[in-house]
C-alpha positions as MATLAB code, in Angstrom:
seq = 'MTSSRVVAYIDGGARGNPGPAGYGVRIETATGDLEHELHAPIGVATNNVAEYRGLIAALSYLAEHGYNDALIRSDSQLLVRQMQGRYRVRHPGLQPLYRQAKALEAQFEQVTFEHVRRTENTEADRLSNVAMDAQEAREGEGSKESDVSSQESEEDRKASPSSGRVSGSTST';
ca = [
     187.671   73.570  100.488;
     190.797   73.585  100.162;
     193.589   76.032   99.085;
     196.507   75.228   98.462;
     197.264   75.086   95.333;
     197.627   71.504   93.647;
     198.106   70.844   89.421;
     196.429   69.157   87.293;
     198.939   67.379   84.467;
     195.767   65.625   82.531;
     196.179   63.712   78.747;
     194.396   61.192   76.695;
     195.003   59.595   73.903;
     193.495   57.781   70.757;
     195.067   55.506   67.955;
     193.395   55.941   65.017;
     192.095   58.765   65.194;
     189.157   58.238   65.716;
     190.066   54.730   67.532;
     190.761   52.872   70.574;
     190.233   55.847   73.429;
     191.620   56.897   77.535;
     193.168   59.393   79.608;
     194.760   59.516   81.819;
     195.602   62.721   84.864;
     198.714   62.371   87.661;
     196.833   65.028   90.615;
     200.396   66.410   92.455;
     201.204   68.853   95.572;
     202.227   72.675   94.823;
     205.729   70.978   95.579;
     205.259   68.800   93.220;
     204.059   64.969   95.480;
     201.518   62.309   93.491;
     198.473   63.058   95.250;
     196.514   60.749   92.557;
     196.438   59.278   89.886;
     193.094   59.076   87.390;
     192.783   57.123   83.878;
     190.131   55.848   82.030;
     189.137   53.806   78.889;
     186.574   56.006   76.329;
     185.962   53.815   73.641;
     186.154   54.800   70.290;
     187.137   58.496   70.011;
     189.193   61.347   69.037;
     191.860   62.689   70.642;
     190.737   65.583   71.754;
     187.273   63.914   72.506;
     189.226   61.925   75.324;
     191.895   65.161   76.155;
     188.123   66.841   77.188;
     187.545   63.195   79.442;
     190.807   63.786   80.865;
     190.032   67.414   82.230;
     186.811   67.120   83.125;
     188.348   64.051   85.306;
     190.605   65.788   87.192;
     187.890   68.617   87.449;
     185.484   66.819   89.017;
     187.850   64.548   91.476;
     189.532   68.296   92.354;
     185.726   69.410   93.129;
     184.606   66.321   94.894;
     187.957   66.225   97.218;
     187.410   70.272   98.620;
     190.422   72.064   96.033;
     189.652   75.155   94.796;
     192.923   76.099   93.103;
     193.966   74.291   90.633;
     196.745   74.830   87.892;
     196.140   72.203   84.457;
     198.812   71.459   82.466;
     197.982   70.221   79.583;
     200.216   69.124   75.890;
     196.835   69.613   74.313;
     197.074   73.498   72.779;
     193.912   73.134   71.648;
     191.916   72.101   74.523;
     194.657   74.834   76.785;
     193.342   77.892   74.324;
     190.109   76.902   74.443;
     189.490   76.648   77.662;
     191.725   80.234   78.154;
     188.748   81.563   75.905;
     191.781   82.435   72.811;
     190.364   79.849   70.332;
     186.240   78.953   69.801;
     184.532   75.648   69.905;
     183.708   74.647   66.755;
     183.516   70.922   66.876;
     179.472   70.067   67.599;
     181.454   66.852   69.824;
     184.093   69.011   71.835;
     181.089   71.442   72.132;
     179.266   69.833   75.384;
     182.261   68.558   76.526;
     183.447   72.198   76.607;
     180.566   73.746   78.446;
     180.902   69.896   81.039;
     184.763   72.006   81.387;
     183.686   75.019   81.601;
     180.322   74.083   84.251;
     183.579   72.137   86.505;
     185.352   75.186   86.214;
     182.955   77.223   87.393;
     182.804   75.723   91.334;
     186.622   76.919   92.430;
     188.147   79.893   92.876;
     190.931   79.554   90.602;
     191.553   77.707   87.729;
     194.501   78.566   85.752;
     195.196   76.416   82.666;
     199.188   75.811   80.848;
     200.200   74.865   77.878;
     202.982   72.527   78.240;
     206.191   70.158   76.655;
     204.716   66.394   76.227;
     208.251   65.631   77.910;
     206.645   67.807   80.479;
     203.736   65.812   80.821;
     205.031   62.135   79.498;
     203.639   60.150   83.154;
     199.636   61.167   82.239;
     200.717   60.161   78.463;
     201.723   57.279   80.648;
     197.917   56.618   82.460;
     196.156   57.683   79.163;
     198.700   54.965   77.530;
     197.832   52.515   80.317;
     193.584   53.624   79.977;
     194.250   53.055   75.955;
     195.477   49.401   76.193;
     192.649   48.922   78.476;
     190.075   49.885   76.178;
     192.808   48.225   73.145;
     191.788   44.396   75.320;
     188.638   45.511   76.109;
     188.232   45.073   71.956;
     189.753   42.585   71.719;
     187.553   40.401   73.760;
     184.404   41.927   72.306;
     186.078   40.524   68.605;
     187.129   37.021   70.504;
     183.621   36.718   71.510;
     181.618   37.280   68.047;
     184.331   34.844   66.707;
     183.215   32.686   68.934;
     179.529   33.607   68.314;
     179.898   33.338   64.614;
     181.132   30.303   64.839;
     179.129   28.562   67.166;
     175.564   30.487   64.354;
     177.767   28.248   61.797;
     177.883   25.299   63.306;
     174.331   25.335   65.192;
     173.331   26.457   60.538;
     175.102   23.194   59.295;
     173.595   20.787   62.900;
     169.850   22.242   61.889;
     167.097   20.082   60.079;
     165.183   23.088   58.927;
     168.451   23.717   56.102;
     167.533   20.481   54.554;
     170.305   18.852   55.295;
     172.915   17.491   57.621;
     176.478   18.135   58.321;
     178.700   15.577   57.757;
     176.020   13.277   54.781;
     176.496   12.262   51.880;
     174.233   10.223   49.516;
     175.267    8.020   47.585;
];
């Protein structure tokens, strides 16, 4: 286990809430040097789900890399207070994510949660925006594919002999 404290800045977001969502994580040494960055699109989700997915990604990475003392900084006051036990997790969609985060937290000797202003979380925010951009691009590709597919099926239907007509022909 790595005994030195590591700092993880986490952020999650959704465009539309729910909408295309993603998270970003910046992991730094205690002296502020970059250790690692993580980001990923997560499909369509709410801001709060994206925040928890960022936390889970951070804790998973830290556990896999042998850290045992972590300071988690987030601009989500809700997430921080829920993880501190100051707020209950009432939303059924967040409860399994909360349980997963708590199970990961239990693997560490110490995890401290700290609420920070957005201005102190700009790198994690940047990374979550990269993830949301990727999610929107995925959705755009999916809609282009469905547009092409619907055009092809329309053309197939028009040319099909079972439709009772042939596209482009007229009777005289």
